[in-house]
FIKOLZA-1660 file (N, C-alpha, C; in steps of 0.1 Angstrom, whole numbers, plus 5000, padded with zeros to 4 digits):
% residues 147
   i   px   py   pz ch aa at
   1 6325 3438 2506  A  M  N
   1 6335 3431 2513  A  M CA
   1 6346 3427 2504  A  M  C
   2 6358 3428 2508  A  A  N
   2 6370 3425 2500  A  A CA
   2 6372 3410 2498  A  A  C
   3 6378 3407 2487  A  L  N
   3 6381 3392 2484  A  L CA
   3 6389 3386 2495  A  L  C
   4 6399 3393 2501  A  A  N
   4 6408 3388 2511  A  A CA
   4 6400 3384 2524  A  A  C
   5 6390 3393 2527  A  T  N
   5 6382 3390 2539  A  T CA
   5 6373 3378 2537  A  T  C
   6 6367 3377 2525  A  K  N
   6 6359 3365 2522  A  K CA
   6 6367 3353 2522  A  K  C
   7 6379 3353 2517  A  T  N
   7 6388 3342 2517  A  T CA
   7 6391 3338 2532  A  T  C
   8 6394 3347 2540  A  R  N
   8 6397 3344 2554  A  R CA
   8 6385 3337 2561  A  R  C
   9 6373 3342 2558  A  I  N
   9 6361 3337 2564  A  I CA
   9 6359 3322 2559  A  I  C
  10 6361 3320 2546  A  V  N
  10 6360 3306 2541  A  V CA
  10 6370 3297 2547  A  V  C
  11 6383 3302 2549  A  H  N
  11 6393 3294 2555  A  H CA
  11 6390 3291 2569  A  H  C
  12 6385 3300 2577  A  A  N
  12 6382 3298 2591  A  A CA
  12 6370 3288 2592  A  A  C
  13 6360 3289 2583  A  A  N
  13 6349 3280 2584  A  A CA
  13 6354 3266 2580  A  A  C
  14 6363 3264 2571  A  L  N
  14 6368 3251 2567  A  L CA
  14 6377 3245 2579  A  L  C
  15 6384 3254 2585  A  L  N
  15 6392 3249 2597  A  L CA
  15 6383 3245 2608  A  L  C
  16 6373 3252 2611  A  A  N
  16 6364 3249 2622  A  A CA
  16 6357 3235 2618  A  A  C
  17 6353 3234 2606  A  L  N
  17 6347 3221 2601  A  L CA
  17 6356 3209 2603  A  L  C
  18 6369 3212 2600  A  A  N
  18 6379 3201 2601  A  A CA
  18 6382 3198 2615  A  A  C
  19 6382 3207 2624  A  L  N
  19 6386 3205 2638  A  L CA
  19 6374 3200 2647  A  L  C
  20 6362 3203 2643  A  W  N
  20 6350 3200 2651  A  W CA
  20 6349 3185 2655  A  W  C
  21 6352 3176 2646  A  P  N
  21 6351 3162 2650  A  P CA
  21 6361 3158 2662  A  P  C
  22 6372 3164 2662  A  L  N
  22 6382 3162 2673  A  L CA
  22 6377 3168 2686  A  L  C
  23 6371 3180 2685  A  V  N
  23 6365 3186 2697  A  V CA
  23 6353 3178 2702  A  V  C
  24 6345 3174 2693  A  H  N
  24 6333 3166 2697  A  H CA
  24 6338 3152 2703  A  H  C
  25 6348 3146 2697  A  L  N
  25 6353 3134 2703  A  L CA
  25 6357 3136 2717  A  L  C
  26 6364 3147 2720  A  G  N
  26 6368 3150 2733  A  G CA
  26 6357 3152 2743  A  G  C
  27 6346 3159 2738  A  L  N
  27 6334 3161 2746  A  L CA
  27 6327 3148 2750  A  L  C
  28 6326 3139 2740  A  V  N
  28 6320 3126 2742  A  V CA
  28 6328 3118 2752  A  V  C
  29 6342 3118 2750  A  W  N
  29 6350 3110 2758  A  W CA
  29 6350 3115 2773  A  W  C
  30 6351 3129 2774  A  R  N
  30 6352 3134 2788  A  R CA
  30 6339 3135 2795  A  R  C
  31 6328 3139 2789  A  Y  N
  31 6315 3141 2795  A  Y CA
  31 6305 3130 2792  A  Y  C
  32 6309 3120 2785  A  D  N
  32 6300 3109 2781  A  D CA
  32 6287 3114 2774  A  D  C
  33 6288 3124 2766  A  L  N
  33 6277 3129 2758  A  L CA
  33 6274 3119 2747  A  L  C
  34 6262 3120 2742  A  S  N
  34 6258 3111 2731  A  S CA
  34 6266 3115 2719  A  S  C
  35 6272 3105 2712  A  P  N
  35 6279 3109 2700  A  P CA
  35 6270 3112 2688  A  P  C
  36 6257 3110 2691  A  W  N
  36 6247 3113 2681  A  W CA
  36 6243 3128 2681  A  W  C
  37 6247 3136 2690  A  K  N
  37 6243 3150 2691  A  K CA
  37 6255 3159 2689  A  K  C
  38 6251 3172 2687  A  L  N
  38 6261 3183 2685  A  L CA
  38 6268 3182 2672  A  L  C
  39 6262 3177 2662  A  A  N
  39 6268 3176 2648  A  A CA
  39 6281 3168 2648  A  A  C
  40 6281 3157 2657  A  G  N
  40 6293 3149 2657  A  G CA
  40 6292 3138 2647  A  G  C
  41 6303 3132 2644  A  W  N
  41 6304 3122 2634  A  W CA
  41 6304 3108 2641  A  W  C
  42 6302 3108 2654  A  G  N
  42 6302 3095 2661  A  G CA
  42 6290 3087 2658  A  G  C
  43 6280 3093 2653  A  M  N
  43 6268 3085 2650  A  M CA
  43 6271 3075 2639  A  M  C
  44 6281 3077 2631  A  Y  N
  44 6284 3067 2621  A  Y CA
  44 6292 3055 2627  A  Y  C
  45 6297 3056 2639  A  A  N
  45 6305 3046 2645  A  A CA
  45 6299 3040 2657  A  A  C
  46 6288 3045 2662  A  T  N
  46 6282 3041 2675  A  T CA
  46 6267 3038 2673  A  T  C
  47 6262 3026 2677  A  P  N
  47 6248 3024 2675  A  P CA
  47 6240 3032 2685  A  P  C
  48 6228 3036 2681  A  R  N
  48 6219 3044 2689  A  R CA
  48 6208 3034 2695  A  R  C
  49 6208 3032 2708  A  F  N
  49 6199 3023 2714  A  F CA
  49 6187 3031 2719  A  F  C
  50 6175 3026 2716  A  G  N
  50 6163 3032 2721  A  G CA
  50 6159 3029 2735  A  G  C
  51 6165 3018 2740  A  L  N
  51 6162 3013 2753  A  L CA
  51 6168 3022 2764  A  L  C
  52 6160 3027 2773  A  I  N
  52 6165 3035 2784  A  I CA
  52 6155 3033 2795  A  I  C
  53 6159 3031 2807  A  G  N
  53 6150 3028 2818  A  G CA
  53 6154 3036 2831  A  G  C
  54 6145 3038 2840  A  M  N
  54 6148 3046 2852  A  M CA
  54 6140 3040 2863  A  M  C
  55 6146 3040 2875  A  E  N
  55 6139 3037 2887  A  E CA
  55 6142 3048 2898  A  E  C
  56 6132 3051 2906  A  V  N
  56 6134 3061 2916  A  V CA
  56 6131 3054 2930  A  V  C
  57 6141 3056 2939  A  F  N
  57 6140 3050 2952  A  F CA
  57 6140 3062 2962  A  F  C
  58 6135 3059 2974  A  G  N
  58 6136 3069 2985  A  G CA
  58 6135 3062 2998  A  G  C
  59 6139 3070 3008  A  R  N
  59 6138 3065 3022  A  R CA
  59 6137 3077 3031  A  R  C
  60 6131 3075 3043  A  A  N
  60 6129 3086 3053  A  A CA
  60 6142 3089 3060  A  A  C
  61 6150 3078 3063  A  S  N
  61 6163 3081 3070  A  S CA
  61 6173 3071 3065  A  S  C
  62 6186 3074 3068  A  G  N
  62 6197 3065 3063  A  G CA
  62 6197 3051 3069  A  G  C
  63 6189 3049 3079  A  R  N
  63 6189 3035 3085  A  R CA
  63 6178 3026 3079  A  R  C
  64 6169 3032 3072  A  E  N
  64 6158 3024 3066  A  E CA
  64 6162 3019 3052  A  E  C
  65 6155 3008 3048  A  P  N
  65 6158 3003 3034  A  P CA
  65 6152 3012 3024  A  P  C
  66 6158 3012 3012  A  W  N
  66 6153 3020 3001  A  W CA
  66 6139 3014 2996  A  W  C
  67 6130 3023 2993  A  Q  N
  67 6117 3019 2988  A  Q CA
  67 6116 3024 2973  A  Q  C
  68 6111 3016 2964  A  Q  N
  68 6110 3020 2950  A  Q CA
  68 6096 3027 2948  A  Q  C
  69 6097 3038 2941  A  L  N
  69 6085 3045 2937  A  L CA
  69 6078 3037 2925  A  L  C
  70 6068 3030 2929  A  T  N
  70 6062 3021 2919  A  T CA
  70 6049 3027 2912  A  T  C
  71 6043 3036 2919  A  V  N
  71 6030 3043 2913  A  V CA
  71 6032 3058 2913  A  V  C
  72 6040 3063 2903  A  P  N
  72 6042 3077 2903  A  P CA
  72 6029 3085 2898  A  P  C
  73 6028 3097 2904  A  A  N
  73 6018 3106 2899  A  A CA
  73 6020 3111 2885  A  A  C
  74 6010 3115 2878  A  P  N
  74 6011 3120 2864  A  P CA
  74 6022 3131 2863  A  P  C
  75 6023 3139 2873  A  E  N
  75 6034 3150 2872  A  E CA
  75 6048 3144 2872  A  E  C
  76 6049 3133 2881  A  V  N
  76 6062 3126 2881  A  V CA
  76 6065 3119 2868  A  V  C
  77 6055 3113 2863  A  R  N
  77 6057 3106 2850  A  R CA
  77 6061 3116 2839  A  R  C
  78 6055 3127 2838  A  A  N
  78 6058 3137 2828  A  A CA
  78 6072 3142 2830  A  A  C
  79 6076 3145 2842  A  E  N
  79 6090 3151 2845  A  E CA
  79 6100 3140 2843  A  E  C
  80 6096 3127 2846  A  A  N
  80 6106 3116 2843  A  A CA
  80 6108 3114 2829  A  A  C
  81 6098 3116 2820  A  G  N
  81 6099 3115 2806  A  G CA
  81 6108 3126 2801  A  G  C
  82 6107 3138 2806  A  A  N
  82 6115 3149 2801  A  A CA
  82 6130 3147 2806  A  A  C
  83 6131 3142 2818  A  F  N
  83 6145 3139 2823  A  F CA
  83 6152 3128 2815  A  F  C
  84 6144 3118 2811  A  L  N
  84 6150 3107 2804  A  L CA
  84 6154 3111 2790  A  L  C
  85 6146 3120 2784  A  E  N
  85 6150 3125 2770  A  E CA
  85 6162 3133 2771  A  E  C
  86 6163 3141 2781  A  Q  N
  86 6175 3149 2783  A  Q CA
  86 6187 3140 2786  A  Q  C
  87 6185 3130 2794  A  H  N
  87 6196 3121 2798  A  H CA
  87 6201 3113 2786  A  H  C
  88 6192 3110 2776  A  R  N
  88 6195 3102 2764  A  R CA
  88 6207 3109 2757  A  R  C
  89 6207 3123 2757  A  W  N
  89 6217 3130 2749  A  W CA
  89 6228 3135 2758  A  W  C
  90 6225 3140 2770  A  L  N
  90 6235 3146 2778  A  L CA
  90 6241 3136 2789  A  L  C
  91 6234 3125 2791  A  R  N
  91 6238 3115 2801  A  R CA
  91 6242 3121 2814  A  R  C
  92 6254 3121 2819  A  G  N
  92 6258 3125 2832  A  G CA
  92 6256 3140 2834  A  G  C
  93 6255 3148 2824  A  L  N
  93 6254 3162 2825  A  L CA
  93 6239 3166 2827  A  L  C
  94 6230 3157 2825  A  A  N
  94 6216 3160 2826  A  A CA
  94 6212 3163 2841  A  A  C
  95 6205 3173 2843  A  S  N
  95 6201 3177 2857  A  S CA
  95 6189 3169 2861  A  S  C
  96 6189 3163 2873  A  S  N
  96 6177 3156 2878  A  S CA
  96 6170 3164 2889  A  S  C
  97 6174 3177 2890  A  S  N
  97 6168 3184 2901  A  S CA
  97 6153 3187 2900  A  S  C
  98 6148 3189 2888  A  R  N
  98 6133 3191 2886  A  R CA
  98 6126 3178 2890  A  R  C
  99 6131 3167 2885  A  L  N
  99 6125 3154 2888  A  L CA
  99 6125 3151 2903  A  L  C
 100 6136 3154 2909  A  E  N
 100 6137 3152 2924  A  E CA
 100 6127 3161 2931  A  E  C
 101 6125 3173 2927  A  G  N
 101 6115 3182 2933  A  G CA
 101 6101 3177 2932  A  G  C
 102 6097 3171 2920  A  V  N
 102 6084 3166 2918  A  V CA
 102 6082 3153 2926  A  V  C
 103 6092 3145 2927  A  V  N
 103 6091 3133 2935  A  V CA
 103 6090 3137 2950  A  V  C
 104 6097 3147 2955  A  R  N
 104 6096 3151 2969  A  R CA
 104 6082 3157 2972  A  R  C
 105 6076 3163 2962  A  A  N
 105 6062 3168 2964  A  A CA
 105 6053 3156 2965  A  A  C
 106 6055 3145 2958  A  Q  N
 106 6046 3133 2959  A  Q CA
 106 6049 3125 2972  A  Q  C
 107 6062 3125 2976  A  R  N
 107 6066 3117 2987  A  R CA
 107 6074 3126 2997  A  R  C
 108 6068 3135 3004  A  P  N
 108 6075 3144 3014  A  P CA
 108 6081 3137 3025  A  P  C
 109 6077 3124 3028  A  D  N
 109 6083 3117 3039  A  D CA
 109 6097 3112 3035  A  D  C
 110 6101 3111 3023  A  W  N
 110 6114 3107 3019  A  W CA
 110 6124 3118 3020  A  W  C
 111 6135 3116 3028  A  T  N
 111 6145 3127 3029  A  T CA
 111 6157 3124 3020  A  T  C
 112 6158 3112 3015  A  E  N
 112 6169 3108 3006  A  E CA
 112 6162 3102 2993  A  E  C
 113 6168 3106 2982  A  L  N
 113 6163 3100 2969  A  L CA
 113 6174 3094 2962  A  L  C
 114 6171 3084 2954  A  R  N
 114 6181 3078 2945  A  R CA
 114 6175 3076 2932  A  R  C
 115 6181 3081 2921  A  V  N
 115 6176 3080 2908  A  V CA
 115 6186 3072 2900  A  V  C
 116 6181 3061 2894  A  A  N
 116 6190 3052 2887  A  A CA
 116 6185 3051 2872  A  A  C
 117 6193 3055 2863  A  V  N
 117 6190 3054 2849  A  V CA
 117 6199 3044 2843  A  V  C
 118 6193 3034 2836  A  S  N
 118 6200 3024 2829  A  S CA
 118 6199 3025 2814  A  S  C
 119 6210 3023 2807  A  Y  N
 119 6210 3024 2793  A  Y CA
 119 6221 3015 2787  A  Y  C
 120 6220 3010 2775  A  P  N
 120 6230 3002 2769  A  P CA
 120 6240 3010 2762  A  P  C
 121 6253 3006 2763  A  V  N
 121 6264 3013 2756  A  V CA
 121 6273 3002 2749  A  V  C
 122 6279 3007 2739  A  L  N
 122 6289 2998 2732  A  L CA
 122 6302 2999 2739  A  L  C
 123 6307 2988 2745  A  D  N
 123 6320 2987 2752  A  D CA
 123 6331 2987 2742  A  D  C
 124 6339 2997 2742  A  R  N
 124 6349 2999 2731  A  R CA
 124 6360 2988 2733  A  R  C
 125 6362 2983 2745  A  A  N
 125 6373 2973 2747  A  A CA
 125 6369 2959 2742  A  A  C
 126 6356 2956 2744  A  T  N
 126 6352 2942 2741  A  T CA
 126 6344 2942 2728  A  T  C
 127 6338 2953 2723  A  G  N
 127 6330 2953 2712  A  G CA
 127 6316 2948 2715  A  G  C
 128 6313 2946 2727  A  R  N
 128 6300 2941 2731  A  R CA
 128 6291 2952 2737  A  R  C
 129 6278 2950 2737  A  V  N
 129 6269 2959 2744  A  V CA
 129 6268 2955 2758  A  V  C
 130 6268 2965 2767  A  R  N
 130 6267 2963 2781  A  R CA
 130 6257 2973 2787  A  R  C
 131 6251 2970 2798  A  L  N
 131 6241 2979 2804  A  L CA
 131 6249 2987 2815  A  L  C
 132 6247 3000 2814  A  T  N
 132 6254 3010 2823  A  T CA
 132 6243 3016 2831  A  T  C
 133 6246 3019 2844  A  V  N
 133 6236 3025 2853  A  V CA
 133 6242 3038 2858  A  V  C
 134 6235 3049 2856  A  D  N
 134 6239 3062 2861  A  D CA
 134 6231 3064 2873  A  D  C
 135 6237 3063 2885  A  E  N
 135 6230 3064 2898  A  E CA
 135 6233 3077 2904  A  E  C
 136 6222 3084 2909  A  R  N
 136 6224 3097 2915  A  R CA
 136 6217 3097 2929  A  R  C
 137 6224 3102 2939  A  L  N
 137 6219 3103 2952  A  L CA
 137 6215 3117 2955  A  L  C
 138 6203 3120 2959  A  A  N
 138 6199 3133 2962  A  A CA
 138 6197 3135 2977  A  A  C
 139 6204 3144 2982  A  Q  N
 139 6202 3147 2997  A  Q CA
 139 6190 3156 2999  A  Q  C
 140 6186 3158 3011  A  P  N
 140 6176 3167 3014  A  P CA
 140 6179 3181 3009  A  P  C
 141 6169 3189 3006  A  P  N
 141 6172 3203 3001  A  P CA
 141 6180 3211 3011  A  P  C
 142 6190 3218 3007  A  G  N
 142 6198 3226 3016  A  G CA
 142 6210 3219 3021  A  G  C
 143 6212 3206 3018  A  R  N
 143 6223 3198 3022  A  R CA
 143 6232 3195 3010  A  R  C
 144 6244 3196 3011  A  I  N
 144 6254 3194 2999  A  I CA
 144 6258 3179 3000  A  I  C
 145 6256 3173 2988  A  S  N
 145 6260 3158 2987  A  S CA
 145 6275 3157 2983  A  S  C
 146 6282 3147 2988  A  A  N
 146 6295 3145 2983  A  A CA
 146 6295 3133 2973  A  A  C
 147 6297 3137 2960  A  R  N
 147 6296 3127 2950  A  R CA
 147 6310 3123 2945  A  R  C
% end
């Protein structure tokens, strides 16, 4: 390999290394990804909270009140743990469809599901920690939800 080619490769790598923090900042800002992932430098400016919680609600029809799933089956617990770990890093981009499918298998009488994930975030405007809730409404299979 010629010296000029090696020099171009090194310059391209250095340019990518220099630009990645800006790209990562845009991804975190736009998609609410965790600044601790994807080799971002946001981990040095944002605390990482271990606290994350989730509640699952369901109802048979739109006229009934929401019921909380208080005693999940082991399969639901396992899928909920996997979803929460994915949500910790991807937040709003994490897919809850597998969790919804397992919950529907446990509670086939529920036609509507609501999954609420709560987690603390550092509020940039105030410098305080606040609790944020990512709430997802799942319609019956085959029906498109308007979010």
